[in-house]
ZATIDREN-529646 format. One line per field, with one value per atom (N, C-alpha, C, O, CB): residue in three letters; y negated, z, x; atom name. Coordinates in steps of 0.001 Angstrom, whole numbers, plus 500000, padded with zeros to 6 digits. Glycine has a CB too. Layout:
% ZATIDREN-529646
aa	(Ala/...)
yy	(Y/...)
zz	(Z/...)
xx	(X/...)
at	(CA/...)
% end
This chain:
% ZATIDREN-529646
aa	(Met/Met/Met/Met/Met/Val/Val/Val/Val/Val/Asp/Asp/Asp/Asp/Asp/Lys/Lys/Lys/Lys/Lys/Asn/Asn/Asn/Asn/Asn/Leu/Leu/Leu/Leu/Leu/Leu/Leu/Leu/Leu/Leu/Lys/Lys/Lys/Lys/Lys/Thr/Thr/Thr/Thr/Thr/Phe/Phe/Phe/Phe/Phe/Ile/Ile/Ile/Ile/Ile/Pro/Pro/Pro/Pro/Pro/Leu/Leu/Leu/Leu/Leu/Met/Met/Met/Met/Met/Pro/Pro/Pro/Pro/Pro/Ser/Ser/Ser/Ser/Ser/Ile/Ile/Ile/Ile/Ile/Ala/Ala/Ala/Ala/Ala/Asn/Asn/Asn/Asn/Asn/Lys/Lys/Lys/Lys/Lys/Ile/Ile/Ile/Ile/Ile/Arg/Arg/Arg/Arg/Arg/Ile/Ile/Ile/Ile/Ile/Thr/Thr/Thr/Thr/Thr/Asn/Asn/Asn/Asn/Asn/Ala/Ala/Ala/Ala/Ala/Val/Val/Val/Val/Val/Leu/Leu/Leu/Leu/Leu/Leu/Leu/Leu/Leu/Leu/Leu/Leu/Leu/Leu/Leu/Ser/Ser/Ser/Ser/Ser/Thr/Thr/Thr/Thr/Thr/Ala/Ala/Ala/Ala/Ala/Val/Val/Val/Val/Val/Pro/Pro/Pro/Pro/Pro/Ile/Ile/Ile/Ile/Ile/Trp/Trp/Trp/Trp/Trp/Leu/Leu/Leu/Leu/Leu/Val/Val/Val/Val/Val/Ser/Ser/Ser/Ser/Ser/Ser/Ser/Ser/Ser/Ser/Ala/Ala/Ala/Ala/Ala/Ile/Ile/Ile/Ile/Ile/Ala/Ala/Ala/Ala/Ala/Pro/Pro/Pro/Pro/Pro/Gln/Gln/Gln/Gln/Gln/Arg/Arg/Arg/Arg/Arg/Val/Val/Val/Val/Val/Arg/Arg/Arg/Arg/Arg/Ala/Ala/Ala/Ala/Ala/Tyr/Tyr/Tyr/Tyr/Tyr/Thr/Thr/Thr/Thr/Thr/Asn/Asn/Asn/Asn/Asn/Arg/Arg/Arg/Arg/Arg/Val/Val/Val/Val/Val/Asp/Asp/Asp/Asp/Asp/Leu/Leu/Leu/Leu/Leu/Glu/Glu/Glu/Glu/Glu/Ile/Ile/Ile/Ile/Ile/Asp/Asp/Asp/Asp/Asp/Arg/Arg/Arg/Arg/Arg/Leu/Leu/Leu/Leu/Leu/Pro/Pro/Pro/Pro/Pro/Gly/Gly/Gly/Gly/Gly/Asp/Asp/Asp/Asp/Asp/Asn/Asn/Asn/Asn/Asn/Tyr/Tyr/Tyr/Tyr/Tyr/Gln/Gln/Gln/Gln/Gln/Ser/Ser/Ser/Ser/Ser/Leu/Leu/Leu/Leu/Leu/Leu/Leu/Leu/Leu/Leu/Arg/Arg/Arg/Arg/Arg/Arg/Arg/Arg/Arg/Arg/Ala/Ala/Ala/Ala/Ala/Glu/Glu/Glu/Glu/Glu/Ala/Ala/Ala/Ala/Ala/Val/Val/Val/Val/Val/Ala/Ala/Ala/Ala/Ala/Arg/Arg/Arg/Arg/Arg/Ala/Ala/Ala/Ala/Ala/Ala/Ala/Ala/Ala/Ala/Thr/Thr/Thr/Thr/Thr/Gln/Gln/Gln/Gln/Gln/Arg/Arg/Arg/Arg/Arg/Gly/Gly/Gly/Gly/Gly/Phe/Phe/Phe/Phe/Phe/Asp/Asp/Asp/Asp/Asp/Lys/Lys/Lys/Lys/Lys/Asp/Asp/Asp/Asp/Asp/Ile/Ile/Ile/Ile/Ile/Leu/Leu/Leu/Leu/Leu/Val/Val/Val/Val/Val/Thr/Thr/Thr/Thr/Thr/Asp/Asp/Asp/Asp/Asp/Val/Val/Val/Val/Val/Ser/Ser/Ser/Ser/Ser/Ile/Ile/Ile/Ile/Ile/Ile/Ile/Ile/Ile/Ile/Val/Val/Val/Val/Val/Ser/Ser/Ser/Ser/Ser/Val/Val/Val/Val/Val/Gln/Gln/Gln/Gln/Gln/Asn/Asn/Asn/Asn/Asn/Phe/Phe/Phe/Phe/Phe/Gly/Gly/Gly/Gly/Gly/Ala/Ala/Ala/Ala/Ala/Ile/Ile/Ile/Ile/Ile/Ala/Ala/Ala/Ala/Ala/Pro/Pro/Pro/Pro/Pro/Val/Val/Val/Val/Val/Leu/Leu/Leu/Leu/Leu/Glu/Glu/Glu/Glu/Glu/Leu/Leu/Leu/Leu/Leu/Asn/Asn/Asn/Asn/Asn/Val/Val/Val/Val/Val/Ser/Ser/Ser/Ser/Ser/Arg/Arg/Arg/Arg/Arg/Thr/Thr/Thr/Thr/Thr/Gln/Gln/Gln/Gln/Gln/Trp/Trp/Trp/Trp/Trp/Arg/Arg/Arg/Arg/Arg/Asn/Asn/Asn/Asn/Asn/Arg/Arg/Arg/Arg/Arg/Pro/Pro/Pro/Pro/Pro/Asp/Asp/Asp/Asp/Asp/Pro/Pro/Pro/Pro/Pro/Gln/Gln/Gln/Gln/Gln/Arg/Arg/Arg/Arg/Arg/Trp/Trp/Trp/Trp/Trp/Ala/Ala/Ala/Ala/Ala/Lys/Lys/Lys/Lys/Lys/Tyr/Tyr/Tyr/Tyr/Tyr/Phe/Phe/Phe/Phe/Phe/Lys/Lys/Lys/Lys/Lys/Met/Met/Met/Met/Met/Ala/Ala/Ala/Ala/Ala/Arg/Arg/Arg/Arg/Arg/Gly/Gly/Gly/Gly/Gly/Leu/Leu/Leu/Leu/Leu/Leu/Leu/Leu/Leu/Leu/Phe/Phe/Phe/Phe/Phe/Phe/Phe/Phe/Phe/Phe/Gly/Gly/Gly/Gly/Gly/Gln/Gln/Gln/Gln/Gln/Ser/Ser/Ser/Ser/Ser/Ser/Ser/Ser/Ser/Ser/Thr/Thr/Thr/Thr/Thr/Asn/Asn/Asn/Asn/Asn/Thr/Thr/Thr/Thr/Thr/Pro/Pro/Pro/Pro/Pro/Ser/Ser/Ser/Ser/Ser/Gly/Gly/Gly/Gly/Gly/Gly/Gly/Gly/Gly/Gly/Glu/Glu/Glu/Glu/Glu/Asn/Asn/Asn/Asn/Asn/Asn/Asn/Asn/Asn/Asn/Gly/Gly/Gly/Gly/Gly/Val/Val/Val/Val/Val/Glu/Glu/Glu/Glu/Glu/Glu/Glu/Glu/Glu/Glu/Thr/Thr/Thr/Thr/Thr/Ser/Ser/Ser/Ser/Ser/Pro/Pro/Pro/Pro/Pro/Gln/Gln/Gln/Gln/Gln/Pro/Pro/Pro/Pro/Pro/Pro/Pro/Pro/Pro/Pro/Asp/Asp/Asp/Asp/Asp/Thr/Thr/Thr/Thr/Thr/Val/Val/Val/Val/Val/Ala/Ala/Ala/Ala/Ala/Asn/Asn/Asn/Asn/Asn/Pro/Pro/Pro/Pro/Pro/Thr/Thr/Thr/Thr/Thr/Pro/Pro/Pro/Pro/Pro/Glu/Glu/Glu/Glu/Glu/Leu/Leu/Leu/Leu/Leu/Gln/Gln/Gln/Gln/Gln/Val/Val/Val/Val/Val/Glu/Glu/Glu/Glu/Glu)
yy	(172571/171064/170712/171510/170261/169440/168776/169093/169059/166437/169407/169707/167991/166987/170667/168237/167290/166541/165326/167787/167536/167267/166309/165263/168018/167037/166246/164724/163919/167150/164608/163246/162609/161663/163184/162797/162266/161791/160768/162801/162641/161779/161269/160588/162184/161273/160770/159354/158590/161591/158775/157613/156628/155511/158071/156917/156017/155060/153939/156328/155903/155699/154915/154392/156935/154778/154493/152511/151886/155082/152190/150628/150545/149692/149385/151075/150962/151727/151575/151736/152429/152822/152015/151823/154069/151559/150308/149352/149081/149766/148587/147939/147962/147132/147926/148924/149303/149442/149159/150560/149934/149998/148643/148413/150744/147876/146433/145782/145445/145821/145941/145266/145691/144955/144952/146831/147518/146932/146616/149192/146879/146374/144670/144139/146139/144311/142726/142816/142137/142050/143587/143396/143975/143340/143912/144759/145329/144397/144227/146495/143828/142944/141355/140860/142987/140927/139911/140299/139617/140127/141493/141834/141785/141435/142869/142371/142437/141304/140974/143336/140040/139188/137948/137342/138568/137635/136689/136393/135379/136887/137706/138133/137971/137082/139485/138752/138345/136718/136262/138785/136006/134430/133807/132818/133412/134144/133722/134035/133051/134480/135300/135372/134934/134422/136197/135045/133920/132628/132129/133838/131835/130874/130388/129250/130780/131499/131092/131418/130951/131872/132229/132690/131721/130793/134489/131349/130308/128628/128402/130794/127827/126691/125861/126011/125841/125052/124417/123610/123535/123869/122680/121907/120357/120152/121973/119165/118462/117280/117001/118454/116791/115808/114546/113866/115669/114086/113125/111991/112461/113514/110535/109892/108064/107600/109992/107698/106449/104963/104955/106428/104036/103229/101852/101386/103200/100951/100099/098931/098745/100614/098227/096543/095475/095351/096096/094577/093497/092128/091926/093534/091401/090280/089016/088972/090222/088084/086762/085536/085293/086392/084936/083899/082342/082542/084177/081392/080361/079339/079138/080161/078532/077580/076969/076733/076482/076545/075278/074071/074030/075606/072797/071795/071936/072520/070357/071506/071427/073020/073189/070978/073858/075105/074818/073924/076053/075639/075845/077283/077860/075521/077805/079007/079757/080950/079123/079617/080369/080959/082042/079581/079468/080194/080638/081478/079417/080564/081656/082904/083801/081538/082980/084703/085104/086279/085189/084389/085061/085377/086488/084619/084432/084445/085621/086606/083239/085713/087030/088465/089468/086880/088190/089410/089977/091160/089070/088612/089056/089888/090849/087992/089174/089916/091219/091990/089288/091552/092810/093775/094813/092796/092997/094397/094520/095468/094222/093741/093520/094681/095531/092310/094553/095438/096908/097811/095065/096882/098173/098872/100100/098158/098243/099245/099195/100326/098850/098758/098472/099632/100343/097009/099882/101242/102400/103272/101347/102501/103855/104172/105288/102934/103320/102841/103287/103827/101544/103078/103215/104551/105057/102472/105298/106504/107486/107313/106393/108764/109581/110211/110718/110696/110183/111076/110357/111036/111270/108926/108099/108553/108822/106487/108561/108938/108210/108516/110127/107018/106155/105275/105472/106589/103526/102161/101504/101304/100935/101303/099947/098452/098194/100633/097863/096232/095453/095715/095349/094325/093900/092139/091923/094670/091108/089791/088822/088829/089401/088106/087214/085666/085630/087683/084230/083064/082540/082657/082356/081720/080542/079184/078829/080522/078305/077222/076132/076109/077590/075217/074221/075042/074437/072977/076045/076836/078153/079224/075770/077969/078738/079869/079664/078131/081299/082454/083624/084167/082973/083774/084872/085747/085175/084495/086881/087875/087636/087653/088915/087386/087241/088286/088179/086131/089679/090651/092016/091992/090318/093202/094359/095750/096572/094692/095566/096543/098103/098320/096235/099101/100704/101369/101473/101511/101760/102906/103779/103385/101844/105171/106087/106362/105934/106855/107013/106859/107294/106834/107215/108295/108614/107332/106618/110015/107196/106056/104761/104256/105475/104282/103016/103460/102703/102410/104837/105216/105094/104651/106015/105727/105090/103713/103198/105363/103115/101634/101010/101429/101380/100065/099258/097883/096804/098714/097899/096757/096220/096827/096928/095366/094759/094696/095273/093522/093786/093127/094129/093920/092301/095904/096620/097335/097515/097301/097647/098155/097304/097796/098642/095968/095029/094883/094913/093867/094737/094716/092803/092492/096240/091899/090587/090091/090337/089988/089444/088852/087689/086717/088910/087607/086569/085263/084102/087018/085953/084743/083963/082936/085868/084486/083725/082560/081674/084090/082505/081264/079748/078761/081690/079893/079139/079274/078206/079780/080161/080625/079881/079892/082287/079234/078587/077384/076584/078997/076856/075575/075030/073853/074535/075981/075768/075299/075783/077391/074841/074826/073810/073397/076290/073186/072082/071097/070642/071523/070452/069236/068171/068447/069042/066629/066081/065441/065420/065895/064995/064625/062939/062356/065089/062449/060725/060575/061485/060139/059771/058852/057799/057237/058409/057426/056289/055262/055421/055963/053955/052309/052159/051301/050842/053071/052363/053551/053254/052531/054637/055392/056645/057320/054646/056836/057954/058765/058409/058068/060174/061226/061531/061697/062629/061580/061154/063054/063378/059973/063792/065294/065907/066986/065074/065152/065412/066279/065778/064084/067930/068555/068160/067964/069908/068112/068000/069221/070351/067967/068938/069573/070320/071364/069034/069331/069574/069619/068589/068751/070740/070815/069954/069425/072138/069790/068862/070016/071063/067407/069406/070140/070480/069676/069787/071792/072386/071202/070970/073957/070594/069642/068272/067539/069537/068278/067137/067367/066501/066620/068404/068682/067821/067754/070543/067347/066292/067264/068253/064915/066674/066971/067893/067395/065643/068801/069792/068971/069165/071495/068319/067649/067221/066784/066412/067254/066272/065072/064686/066589/064234/062908/062093/062411/062469/061113/060731/060059/059428/059976/060193/059205/058214/058526/059914/056801/055820/055691/055633/054384/055659/055576/053989/053604/056553)
zz	(476622/476596/477766/478369/476606/478073/479421/480698/480898/479257/481366/483107/483414/483237/484703/483949/484499/485696/485813/484818/486940/487564/487410/488017/487724/486153/485702/484996/484740/484705/484781/484092/485643/485814/482800/486440/487679/488283/488960/488297/488089/488700/488236/488836/489126/486735/485432/485577/486185/483867/485060/485222/486488/486145/485506/487508/487903/488141/488612/488639/487676/487114/486031/485801/486689/485359/483817/483861/483030/482936/484576/484172/484809/484278/484780/485640/486292/485286/485463/487909/484387/483697/482548/481965/483555/482140/481027/481521/480685/480773/482524/482756/482430/481857/483773/482901/482878/481443/481137/483591/480702/479427/478613/477767/479048/478958/478866/478596/477691/480613/480199/480238/479928/479955/481213/479594/479105/477409/476839/479412/476920/475288/475347/474739/474547/476464/476742/476759/476016/478491/477548/477725/476689/476462/478955/476197/474796/473327/472596/474403/473286/472654/472720/471759/472564/473663/474513/474132/473450/476363/474729/474757/473652/473721/475147/472107/471026/470651/469891/470427/470766/469595/470074/469170/469448/471652/471931/471003/470328/473169/471138/470618/469256/468750/470979/468385/467258/466845/465967/467243/467736/467104/467654/466996/467901/468651/469003/467506/466927/470483/467065/466096/464819/464166/466112/464384/463183/462998/461873/463068/464275/464473/464528/464305/465483/464866/464831/463493/462979/465893/462790/461522/460745/460636/460797/460012/459911/460377/460549/459805/460505/461478/460619/459397/461950/461177/460943/459949/459688/461938/459017/458025/458615/459805/456577/457642/458091/457847/456737/457684/458830/458377/458216/459133/459441/456474/456022/456245/456567/454354/456005/456476/455449/455096/458492/455327/454465/455865/456947/453679/455557/456639/456152/455344/457151/456355/455836/456785/457831/455519/456189/456457/455843/454624/456389/456796/456406/456742/457939/457224/455988/456148/456173/455931/454969/456519/455982/456168/457188/456816/455096/455033/455011/454300/453889/455134/454951/454321/454426/455769/453482/452208/452992/454131/451150/452510/452892/452093/450913/452841/453046/451979/450430/450328/452689/449682/448501/447743/446750/448922/448038/447488/446450/446491/448311/445245/444378/444258/445330/443272/443280/443651/442829/443058/443202/441965/441924/443257/443624/441146/443745/444917/445791/446397/445646/446146/447180/446903/447660/447157/445553/445173/445041/445371/443767/444579/445159/446377/446682/444923/447234/448860/449001/449295/449713/448835/448859/448594/449301/447715/447450/447011/447815/448152/446229/448413/449185/450659/451142/449317/451191/452215/452144/453102/452716/450940/450522/450768/451426/448815/449912/449508/450581/450504/448234/451957/452985/453808/454313/453334/453921/454509/454341/455148/454688/452797/452305/452641/452694/450728/452899/453092/454716/454882/452452/455629/456944/457157/458146/457144/456350/457047/456500/457302/456326/455367/454677/456032/456551/453130/456450/457483/458791/459356/457597/459334/460443/460752/461758/460468/459909/460000/459022/457923/460213/459345/458050/457544/456424/458220/458180/457923/457092/456372/459049/456521/456148/454554/453991/456630/454155/452198/451394/450211/451491/451742/451129/452084/453283/450911/450995/452167/451365/450151/452485/451890/451232/452166/453285/451290/451397/451932/451345/450273/451853/452105/451317/451859/453070/451529/451020/451334/451300/450220/450506/451958/452056/452278/453087/453008/451793/452106/452463/452059/451189/453540/453804/453602/453838/455067/453212/452457/452715/452109/451272/453554/453989/454469/454131/452620/455041/456132/454880/455261/456954/453781/453201/452999/452784/452145/453128/453314/452132/452238/455143/450922/450040/450067/450366/448768/449879/449581/448004/446992/449745/447913/446596/445773/444573/446510/446853/446107/446974/448077/445281/446420/447069/446581/445665/447346/447354/446983/447117/448244/448295/446381/447141/446434/445208/446741/447106/446223/447310/448425/445452/446770/447268/447556/446677/446618/448657/448913/448038/448195/449884/446896/445672/444772/444374/444898/444552/443469/443978/443204/442981/445214/445831/446106/446244/447317/446175/445721/445089/445129/445554/443547/442085/442017/441887/440787/442093/441484/442830/443350/440138/443461/445038/444243/444812/446478/443090/442640/443196/442729/440950/443935/444116/442954/442866/444529/442017/440881/440126/439384/440034/440367/439623/440122/439185/439450/441041/442050/442768/443469/443053/442490/442822/442000/440789/442938/442377/442024/442543/443731/443344/441588/441710/441588/440550/440792/442543/442505/442107/442861/443279/440659/439891/440450/440441/439306/440935/441399/442962/443403/442018/443638/444337/444241/445088/444465/443190/442614/442979/443631/440673/442507/442415/443819/444240/441367/444718/446041/447068/448276/446164/446515/447498/447118/447670/447286/446344/445763/444689/444476/447157/444260/443199/441636/441360/443022/441019/439346/439192/438061/438525/440543/440012/439616/440222/441001/438186/437729/438529/438825/436028/438982/439204/439071/437876/439138/439719/439561/439233/438306/440881/440262/440233/438906/438495/441495/438344/437108/437670/438726/436352/436496/437102/437039/436593/436560/437455/437162/435556/435096/437559/434895/433360/432936/431849/431994/433536/433547/432513/432181/433486/432013/431954/432298/433133/431536/432035/432838/432182/430963/432870/432623/432339/432083/431525/433862/432548/432047/433365/433323/430420/434292/435276/436086/436451/436080/436572/437252/438651/438801/436734/439470/441158/441538/441584/442078/441767/442904/444160/444375/443169/445206/446294/446128/445765/447173/446348/446521/447525/448324/446831/447515/448408/449034/448527/447745/450446/451176/451165/450632/452102/451782/451217/451505/450620/452166/452400/452725/452164/452306/453474/451442/450712/448977/448144/451204/448769/447131/446486/446876/446672/445652/444897/443768/443156/443920/443715/442977/441601/440929/442682/441271/439955/438776/437694/439991/438804/438004/436881/437290/438772/435491/434610/434476/434458/433436/434350/434237/432536/431461/435060/432869/431336/431347/432307/430705/429597/429487/428172/427015/429422/428838/427817/426584/426823/428594/425264/424249/423906/423152/422681)
xx	(793495/793678/794470/795188/792321/794304/795474/794303/793088/796029/795555/794827/794562/795252/796351/793231/792663/793399/793243/791523/794518/795260/796139/796369/795579/796765/797942/797770/798665/798628/796403/796096/795874/796643/794556/795292/795346/796174/796079/795086/797361/798904/799474/800306/799887/799379/800097/799568/800318/799673/798227/797524/798222/798610/795982/798334/798557/800013/800207/797992/800724/802288/802466/803556/802953/801551/801586/801942/802601/799624/801542/801787/803098/803808/800618/803559/804973/806088/807297/804948/805628/806457/806374/807441/806384/805481/805195/805860/806723/803694/805970/806583/808439/809145/806048/808685/810031/810746/811904/810094/809761/809876/809981/810844/808848/809078/808792/810629/811392/807829/810563/812087/813127/814114/812503/813201/814177/814173/815218/813887/813152/813203/814115/815044/811100/813168/813521/815234/815942/812766/815635/817037/817905/818935/817419/817757/818350/818559/819534/817327/816955/817096/817939/818528/816102/817857/818782/820392/821156/818470/820647/821887/822835/824013/821860/821865/822168/821876/822786/821770/820733/820528/821794/822368/818644/822171/822854/824118/824294/823117/825117/826348/826201/826887/826739/825316/824938/825120/825852/823655/824240/823978/825456/825777/822295/826370/827444/828567/829027/827751/828872/829402/829132/830042/829546/828089/827574/827696/827685/826432/827847/827807/829444/829858/826923/830189/831720/832004/833021/832760/831174/832261/831556/832357/832334/830272/829760/829271/828073/829352/830016/829812/828839/828840/831261/828068/827070/827396/828596/826585/826287/826993/827152/826915/826145/827603/828048/826860/826407/829353/826545/825296/825845/826305/824048/825770/826418/824879/823787/827194/825105/824092/824397/825481/824237/823544/823400/823862/823276/821305/824795/824925/824368/825171/826396/823202/822513/822558/821937/821274/823403/823447/822912/822794/824529/822533/821804/822821/823022/820318/823319/824132/823127/821921/825239/823964/823414/824511/825156/821981/824543/825550/825209/824224/826262/825195/824947/825670/826880/824684/824637/825460/826149/825745/824667/827453/828348/828252/827900/829768/828692/828405/829263/830342/828769/828790/829533/829343/830052/831188/828689/828440/827708/826862/827848/827973/827049/826257/826070/827665/825860/825041/826106/825911/823261/827158/828281/829244/829701/828996/829238/830149/829439/830103/831117/828600/827677/827816/828188/826150/827445/827515/828789/828955/826822/829991/831031/831283/831717/831856/831041/831042/830433/831111/830257/829183/828323/829083/829180/827200/829519/830692/831376/831319/831706/832535/833340/832953/833552/834014/831745/831278/830734/830805/830499/830128/829412/830686/830742/828732/831856/833048/833721/834504/834265/833771/834167/833723/834456/833831/831569/831203/831072/830853/830476/831312/831157/832556/832493/830767/833921/834935/834664/834208/836611/834666/834262/833317/833498/833620/832357/831205/832007/832341/829213/832319/833795/834675/834637/835355/835305/836278/836208/837159/836235/835062/834465/834145/834642/833461/833258/832780/832914/832389/831696/833719/833753/832453/832396/834710/831662/830109/829777/829045/828866/829870/828941/829103/830164/829192/828174/828450/828054/828209/827815/827416/826433/826712/826913/824929/826712/826542/825478/825522/828107/824858/823718/823648/823203/821796/824134/823831/822951/822405/824935/822744/821920/822358/822307/820272/822719/823229/822270/821680/824240/821939/821049/821458/822386/820295/821047/821738/820721/819564/822534/821335/820282/820530/821684/819898/819712/819772/818854/817782/819660/819158/818426/816693/815675/818460/816601/815785/815458/814986/814083/815691/815172/816273/817467/814573/815539/816378/815617/814517/816342/816727/816538/817569/818617/816340/817686/818210/818981/818281/817137/820693/820942/821702/821953/821545/822156/822333/822464/823011/823449/821935/822246/823147/823117/821080/823664/825143/824701/824256/826636/824703/824169/825247/825266/822329/826025/827473/828103/828444/829131/828219/828550/830104/830851/827973/830722/831777/832726/833856/831876/832486/833281/833128/834049/832735/831906/832153/833038/833851/830660/832864/833817/835223/836184/833235/835241/837039/837587/838735/837592/836477/837178/837340/838451/836341/836356/836210/835833/834799/834948/836536/836017/835376/835547/837706/834726/834543/832753/831789/834895/832605/831398/830370/829287/831685/831027/830363/829785/828826/831252/830658/830492/829078/828300/831681/828739/827766/826632/825748/828539/826788/825756/824651/824866/826244/823557/821941/821881/821957/820655/821760/821501/820026/819411/822278/819468/818425/818058/818103/818143/817572/817070/816693/817101/816067/815746/814481/815366/814851/812394/816567/817249/817569/817454/817980/817992/818546/817266/817609/818780/816149/814773/814483/814038/813539/814557/814127/815085/814846/814216/816185/817435/817173/817929/819119/816357/816173/817625/817914/815901/818204/819543/819108/818010/820442/819424/819331/818375/818120/818806/817608/816422/817036/818006/815368/816419/817073/816222/815060/817054/816934/816432/815022/814730/817034/814192/812925/812868/812306/812151/813603/814019/814613/815333/815264/814449/814583/815203/814913/813266/816547/817269/816532/815396/818482/816951/816225/815841/815088/817536/816451/816248/814834/814338/818136/814248/813420/813469/812494/812462/815002/815324/815863/816695/815469/815864/816590/818070/818101/815658/818796/820058/820662/821711/820827/819860/820459/821423/822014/821611/821428/822523/821667/820603/823233/822018/821435/822213/823419/821349/821327/821493/822232/821747/819963/823271/824078/824222/824838/824428/823301/822522/821165/820597/822762/820462/818996/818563/819336/818527/817324/816833/815904/815502/816118/815681/815259/813885/813119/815613/813312/811748/810746/809922/811112/810729/810071/809598/808620/810523/810792/811005/810913/811178/812427/810582/810738/809502/808337/810569/809976/808958/808010/808413/810015/806709/805698/806135/807038/805046/805742/806122/805556/806110/805333/804808/803823/804771/805847/802990/804597/805407/805091/803922/805498/806228/806091/805963/806473/807343/805181/805129/806139/806581/803952/806866/807799/807497/807213/809186/807678/807319/808480/809686/807116/807913/809195/809348/810242/808917)
at	(N/CA/C/O/CB/N/CA/C/O/CB/N/CA/C/O/CB/N/CA/C/O/CB/N/CA/C/O/CB/N/CA/C/O/CB/N/CA/C/O/CB/N/CA/C/O/CB/N/CA/C/O/CB/N/CA/C/O/CB/N/CA/C/O/CB/N/CA/C/O/CB/N/CA/C/O/CB/N/CA/C/O/CB/N/CA/C/O/CB/N/CA/C/O/CB/N/CA/C/O/CB/N/CA/C/O/CB/N/CA/C/O/CB/N/CA/C/O/CB/N/CA/C/O/CB/N/CA/C/O/CB/N/CA/C/O/CB/N/CA/C/O/CB/N/CA/C/O/CB/N/CA/C/O/CB/N/CA/C/O/CB/N/CA/C/O/CB/N/CA/C/O/CB/N/CA/C/O/CB/N/CA/C/O/CB/N/CA/C/O/CB/N/CA/C/O/CB/N/CA/C/O/CB/N/CA/C/O/CB/N/CA/C/O/CB/N/CA/C/O/CB/N/CA/C/O/CB/N/CA/C/O/CB/N/CA/C/O/CB/N/CA/C/O/CB/N/CA/C/O/CB/N/CA/C/O/CB/N/CA/C/O/CB/N/CA/C/O/CB/N/CA/C/O/CB/N/CA/C/O/CB/N/CA/C/O/CB/N/CA/C/O/CB/N/CA/C/O/CB/N/CA/C/O/CB/N/CA/C/O/CB/N/CA/C/O/CB/N/CA/C/O/CB/N/CA/C/O/CB/N/CA/C/O/CB/N/CA/C/O/CB/N/CA/C/O/CB/N/CA/C/O/CB/N/CA/C/O/CB/N/CA/C/O/CB/N/CA/C/O/CB/N/CA/C/O/CB/N/CA/C/O/CB/N/CA/C/O/CB/N/CA/C/O/CB/N/CA/C/O/CB/N/CA/C/O/CB/N/CA/C/O/CB/N/CA/C/O/CB/N/CA/C/O/CB/N/CA/C/O/CB/N/CA/C/O/CB/N/CA/C/O/CB/N/CA/C/O/CB/N/CA/C/O/CB/N/CA/C/O/CB/N/CA/C/O/CB/N/CA/C/O/CB/N/CA/C/O/CB/N/CA/C/O/CB/N/CA/C/O/CB/N/CA/C/O/CB/N/CA/C/O/CB/N/CA/C/O/CB/N/CA/C/O/CB/N/CA/C/O/CB/N/CA/C/O/CB/N/CA/C/O/CB/N/CA/C/O/CB/N/CA/C/O/CB/N/CA/C/O/CB/N/CA/C/O/CB/N/CA/C/O/CB/N/CA/C/O/CB/N/CA/C/O/CB/N/CA/C/O/CB/N/CA/C/O/CB/N/CA/C/O/CB/N/CA/C/O/CB/N/CA/C/O/CB/N/CA/C/O/CB/N/CA/C/O/CB/N/CA/C/O/CB/N/CA/C/O/CB/N/CA/C/O/CB/N/CA/C/O/CB/N/CA/C/O/CB/N/CA/C/O/CB/N/CA/C/O/CB/N/CA/C/O/CB/N/CA/C/O/CB/N/CA/C/O/CB/N/CA/C/O/CB/N/CA/C/O/CB/N/CA/C/O/CB/N/CA/C/O/CB/N/CA/C/O/CB/N/CA/C/O/CB/N/CA/C/O/CB/N/CA/C/O/CB/N/CA/C/O/CB/N/CA/C/O/CB/N/CA/C/O/CB/N/CA/C/O/CB/N/CA/C/O/CB/N/CA/C/O/CB/N/CA/C/O/CB/N/CA/C/O/CB/N/CA/C/O/CB/N/CA/C/O/CB/N/CA/C/O/CB/N/CA/C/O/CB/N/CA/C/O/CB/N/CA/C/O/CB/N/CA/C/O/CB/N/CA/C/O/CB/N/CA/C/O/CB/N/CA/C/O/CB/N/CA/C/O/CB/N/CA/C/O/CB/N/CA/C/O/CB/N/CA/C/O/CB/N/CA/C/O/CB/N/CA/C/O/CB/N/CA/C/O/CB/N/CA/C/O/CB/N/CA/C/O/CB/N/CA/C/O/CB/N/CA/C/O/CB/N/CA/C/O/CB/N/CA/C/O/CB/N/CA/C/O/CB/N/CA/C/O/CB/N/CA/C/O/CB/N/CA/C/O/CB/N/CA/C/O/CB/N/CA/C/O/CB/N/CA/C/O/CB/N/CA/C/O/CB/N/CA/C/O/CB/N/CA/C/O/CB/N/CA/C/O/CB/N/CA/C/O/CB/N/CA/C/O/CB/N/CA/C/O/CB/N/CA/C/O/CB/N/CA/C/O/CB/N/CA/C/O/CB/N/CA/C/O/CB/N/CA/C/O/CB/N/CA/C/O/CB/N/CA/C/O/CB/N/CA/C/O/CB/N/CA/C/O/CB/N/CA/C/O/CB/N/CA/C/O/CB/N/CA/C/O/CB/N/CA/C/O/CB)
% end
């Protein structure tokens, strides 16, 4: 078998030999792993990280604006912001814009434009890519008919061009007409 004297001399040396072996393995692994990582990153560059540009815009109603003119202004603002978003950063792949309108203190979103760079390049038309919010007209107090009747007691059917402020909106209960 094994000589006991040999074991007595060899056992105290084992920890120092084991430490040297571990250090050697670590140095060997690091000396091969780092060059392999450098070569692989040089050959295959990392992916480009694209993202979506999100913008919330708000416009105010101007005197004399009706709802259609506000929509056209909102489309023009959305078009300019979309083009600016794509021109400003080449990594932007999608643009998402929400245009809100303020009218007599009431604020409501009127359109949302979501478009990718390729879609916009092929057809830069905000009407094509926009979603219009149908409830915005009512929330902004557009399109309400006049509840104040003329002196003759009849409603002449003329739609009010400028909405009343929200704190002075007339009571929505129907009025009885005398014939």
